[in-house]
C-alpha positions as CSV (number, residue, x, y, z in Angstrom):
1,X,154.3,58.5,257.3
2,X,158.2,59.0,257.5
3,X,159.6,61.0,260.4
4,X,161.8,64.2,259.7
5,X,165.7,63.8,260.1
6,X,166.9,64.3,263.4
7,X,169.9,63.6,265.4
8,X,169.6,61.1,268.4
9,X,171.4,61.6,271.4
10,X,171.8,59.3,274.7
11,X,173.3,61.0,277.7
12,X,174.4,58.7,280.6
13,X,173.9,61.4,283.2
14,X,171.1,64.0,284.1
15,X,173.9,66.5,284.1
16,X,175.0,65.7,280.7
17,X,171.3,65.7,279.5
18,X,171.2,69.4,280.8
19,X,174.1,70.6,279.2
20,X,173.2,69.2,275.7
21,X,169.7,70.8,276.1
22,X,171.3,74.1,276.8
23,X,174.0,73.8,274.4
24,X,171.5,72.8,271.6
25,X,169.0,75.4,272.3
26,X,165.5,75.7,270.9
27,X,166.2,72.7,268.2
28,X,166.5,70.0,270.9
29,X,164.0,68.1,273.0
30,X,164.4,65.6,275.9
31,X,162.2,62.7,275.9
32,X,161.5,59.4,277.8
33,X,158.3,57.8,276.5
34,X,158.1,60.1,273.3
35,X,154.4,59.6,273.3
36,X,153.9,63.2,273.1
37,X,156.7,63.9,270.6
38,X,156.6,61.4,267.9
39,X,153.0,61.7,266.7
40,X,153.3,65.5,266.2
41,X,156.6,64.9,264.5
42,X,155.0,62.5,262.1
43,X,152.2,64.7,261.1
44,X,154.7,67.6,260.6
45,X,153.2,69.7,263.4
46,X,156.7,70.6,264.4
47,X,160.2,69.4,263.8
48,X,163.4,69.0,266.0
49,X,167.0,68.8,265.2
50,X,167.9,66.8,268.2
51,X,166.0,64.2,270.4
52,X,167.7,63.6,273.6
53,X,166.8,60.3,275.1
54,X,166.7,60.1,279.1
55,X,165.6,56.5,279.5
56,X,169.4,55.5,280.1
57,X,170.0,57.9,282.9
58,X,169.9,55.9,286.2
59,X,168.2,56.9,289.5
60,X,165.2,58.6,287.7
61,X,162.6,55.8,287.8
62,X,161.0,55.1,291.3
63,X,157.9,55.2,293.6
64,X,158.6,55.8,297.1
65,X,156.6,57.0,300.0
66,X,157.8,59.0,303.0
67,X,155.5,59.7,305.8
68,X,156.7,63.3,306.2
69,X,157.1,64.5,302.6
70,X,154.8,62.0,301.0
71,X,154.7,60.2,297.6
72,X,157.6,60.2,295.5
73,X,157.8,59.7,291.9
74,X,160.8,59.7,289.6
75,X,160.4,61.2,286.1
76,X,161.2,58.1,284.3
77,X,158.4,55.9,286.0
78,X,155.6,55.2,283.5
79,X,152.0,56.0,283.9
80,X,151.4,52.3,283.8
81,X,153.6,51.8,286.9
82,X,152.0,54.5,288.6
83,X,148.4,53.3,288.0
84,X,149.2,49.5,289.0
85,X,151.6,50.6,291.8
86,X,150.1,49.0,295.1
87,X,151.9,51.8,297.2
88,X,150.3,54.5,295.0
89,X,146.9,53.0,295.3
90,X,147.1,52.7,299.1
91,X,148.6,56.1,299.8
92,X,147.0,58.3,297.0
93,X,144.4,56.4,295.0
94,X,143.3,59.6,293.1
95,X,146.9,59.9,291.7
96,X,146.7,56.3,290.5
97,X,143.3,56.8,288.9
98,X,144.6,59.9,287.1
99,X,147.4,57.9,285.6
100,X,145.0,55.2,284.5
101,X,142.8,57.4,282.5
102,X,145.5,58.8,280.3
103,X,145.0,57.5,276.8
104,X,145.5,53.6,276.3
105,X,147.3,50.9,278.2
106,X,150.0,50.7,275.3
107,X,150.6,54.6,275.5
108,X,150.7,54.4,279.5
109,X,153.2,51.4,279.2
110,X,155.7,54.1,277.5
111,X,154.4,57.5,278.8
112,X,155.6,59.3,281.8
113,X,153.8,61.8,284.3
114,X,156.8,64.1,283.6
115,X,155.9,64.0,279.9
116,X,152.3,64.6,280.5
117,X,153.1,67.6,282.5
118,X,155.8,69.1,280.5
119,X,153.9,68.8,277.2
120,X,151.7,71.5,279.1
121,X,148.5,70.7,277.5
122,X,145.5,72.2,279.3
123,X,143.5,68.8,278.7
124,X,146.3,66.6,280.2
125,X,145.0,64.2,283.0
126,X,147.9,64.3,285.5
127,X,148.3,68.0,286.1
128,X,145.0,68.7,287.7
129,X,145.6,66.0,290.4
130,X,149.2,67.4,290.9
131,X,147.8,70.8,291.4
132,X,145.1,70.2,293.7
133,X,147.5,68.4,295.9
134,X,150.1,71.0,295.9
135,X,152.7,68.7,294.5
136,X,156.3,70.0,293.8
137,X,158.2,69.3,290.4
138,X,161.8,68.4,291.1
139,X,164.0,70.1,288.7
140,X,167.6,70.0,287.5
141,X,169.6,72.4,285.5
142,X,173.1,73.0,284.2
143,X,174.0,74.9,287.3
144,X,171.6,74.0,290.0
145,X,168.7,71.7,291.5
146,X,165.5,73.4,292.6
147,X,161.8,72.5,292.8
148,X,158.9,74.3,291.4
149,X,155.4,74.1,293.0
150,X,152.5,73.1,290.8
151,X,151.0,76.5,291.4
152,X,153.8,78.0,289.4
153,X,154.7,75.5,286.8
154,X,152.4,76.8,283.9
155,X,153.2,80.3,282.8
156,X,150.9,80.2,279.6
157,X,149.4,77.9,276.8
158,X,152.0,75.0,276.2
159,X,154.6,77.1,278.5
160,X,156.2,76.2,281.7
161,X,158.4,77.7,284.2
162,X,161.3,75.4,283.1
163,X,164.6,77.6,282.3
164,X,167.0,76.8,279.4
165,X,168.5,73.5,280.1
166,X,166.4,72.4,283.0
167,X,164.8,68.8,283.2
168,X,162.1,67.6,285.4
169,X,163.5,64.6,287.6
170,X,160.5,63.8,289.6
171,X,157.5,64.9,291.8
172,X,156.7,65.0,295.5
173,X,152.9,65.0,296.4
174,X,152.2,65.6,300.1
175,X,150.7,62.9,302.1
176,X,146.9,62.8,302.8
177,X,146.7,63.2,306.2
178,X,143.8,62.3,308.8
179,X,140.7,64.0,307.4
180,X,142.2,64.6,304.0
181,X,141.1,62.9,300.9
182,X,141.2,63.5,296.9
183,X,139.4,62.8,293.7
184,X,139.9,63.2,290.0
185,X,137.1,63.1,287.3
186,X,137.6,62.9,283.7
187,X,134.9,63.7,281.1
188,X,135.6,62.5,277.8
189,X,133.8,60.7,274.8
190,X,135.4,57.4,275.1
191,X,136.9,57.8,278.6
192,X,140.5,57.0,278.7
193,X,141.2,56.7,275.1
194,X,140.1,60.4,274.3
195,X,142.0,63.7,275.4
196,X,139.6,65.4,278.3
197,X,136.7,67.4,277.5
198,X,137.3,68.5,281.1
199,X,139.0,67.3,283.9
200,X,138.3,68.1,287.6
201,X,140.6,67.3,290.6
202,X,139.6,68.0,294.2
203,X,141.4,67.9,297.5
204,X,139.4,68.4,300.7
205,X,140.5,68.7,304.4
206,X,137.7,68.0,306.7
207,X,137.3,68.7,310.5
208,X,134.3,66.6,311.0
209,X,131.6,67.6,308.8
210,X,133.0,71.3,308.1
211,X,135.5,72.0,305.4
212,X,138.9,73.3,306.6
213,X,140.6,73.9,303.3
214,X,139.9,72.8,299.8
215,X,141.9,72.8,296.4
216,X,140.1,72.5,293.2
217,X,142.0,72.0,289.9
218,X,140.4,72.2,286.5
219,X,141.6,70.8,283.1
220,X,140.7,71.7,279.7
221,X,138.7,74.9,280.4
222,X,141.5,77.6,280.2
223,X,144.9,78.0,278.4
224,X,146.6,76.2,281.3
225,X,145.5,73.7,284.0
226,X,143.9,76.3,286.7
227,X,142.9,76.5,290.3
228,X,139.0,77.3,290.9
229,X,139.8,79.7,293.7
230,X,136.3,81.1,294.0
231,X,134.8,77.5,294.4
232,X,137.4,76.7,296.9
233,X,136.3,79.6,299.0
234,X,132.7,78.6,298.8
235,X,133.5,75.4,300.4
236,X,136.1,76.6,303.2
237,X,134.4,76.8,306.7
238,X,131.4,75.6,305.8
239,X,129.4,72.2,306.3
240,X,129.4,70.5,302.9
241,X,125.7,70.4,302.4
242,X,124.3,69.9,298.8
243,X,123.5,73.6,298.7
244,X,126.9,74.4,299.6
245,X,128.6,71.9,297.0
246,X,126.3,73.6,294.4
247,X,127.3,77.0,295.0
248,X,131.0,75.9,294.7
249,X,130.3,74.0,291.3
250,X,128.4,77.2,290.0
251,X,131.6,79.3,291.2
252,X,133.8,76.9,289.2
253,X,131.8,77.3,286.1
254,X,131.6,81.0,286.3
255,X,135.7,81.4,286.8
256,X,136.7,79.2,283.9
257,X,137.1,80.2,280.1
258,X,136.9,77.3,277.9
259,X,137.1,77.3,274.1
260,X,135.0,75.4,271.4
261,X,137.1,72.9,269.6
262,X,136.6,69.4,267.6
263,X,135.5,67.7,271.2
264,X,133.1,70.0,272.7
265,X,131.7,73.9,272.5
266,X,132.7,76.3,275.3
267,X,129.0,76.2,276.4
268,X,129.0,72.5,276.9
269,X,132.3,72.4,278.9
270,X,131.2,75.3,281.2
271,X,128.0,73.3,282.0
272,X,130.0,70.1,282.5
273,X,132.3,71.8,284.9
274,X,129.3,72.4,287.1
275,X,128.2,68.9,287.0
276,X,131.7,67.5,287.4
277,X,133.0,69.7,290.2
278,X,129.8,68.7,292.3
279,X,130.7,65.0,291.6
280,X,134.4,65.1,292.3
281,X,133.7,67.1,295.5
282,X,131.3,64.5,296.7
283,X,133.8,61.6,295.4
284,X,136.3,63.2,297.5
285,X,134.2,63.3,300.5
286,X,133.3,59.8,300.3
287,X,137.0,59.0,299.9
């Protein structure tokens, strides 16, 4: 199927890209891998007047690690690069795994974590692990740079906190310190090839066998990726026995609000949250 007509633009700096995005308004979209833009354009799900290609902007493709700040990933870094990075695997294997289960190898070779995030799909695989690990999103706009904490990034279904002209330039994921571990589990019909029926990310901070802190993020069970705060409270300050973990998984089930669609019913999703929250907590403990 032929794509609708659009104007293709190639800025050389992030500032130029921000100004173009602001000037051209709602008819313009920025892209890197375009894996979340070209298919719906081809299917006429939406149209754009201008596509702004970010791939030729220097300084936005990197994977670095700082002992204080943690893992730093540039917005043009592909999911495949994150998945296969020895540094990511060593310092934060749950992030590498979340990248690995997005779509197919071909898609991951083009697609980026930034695109996966900015598409703001509730079933996306990388937002839950970023949310569970309290990552911050680096943003540049026409007039200023800033960062947005993942807790504040999604403001509604397919909506983000980005202001007009703003572009995501990277991510900073805090380091996993002693006693901390994380896990991400995706449930889908064909594992990586399909969109998630549900996704569960967990980060635990342990003091011996007592949970000092917990963050649990759920995907595909609400209009946006969400924190399961009641489930977190069920873990904090307790020894993580099987009974406590079951209590937390039930709390996660009860605070989500899934819908029925072509991939699964709301009832099935709700029950799978119970199952996979329990598995993710145990996997994080083993980590």
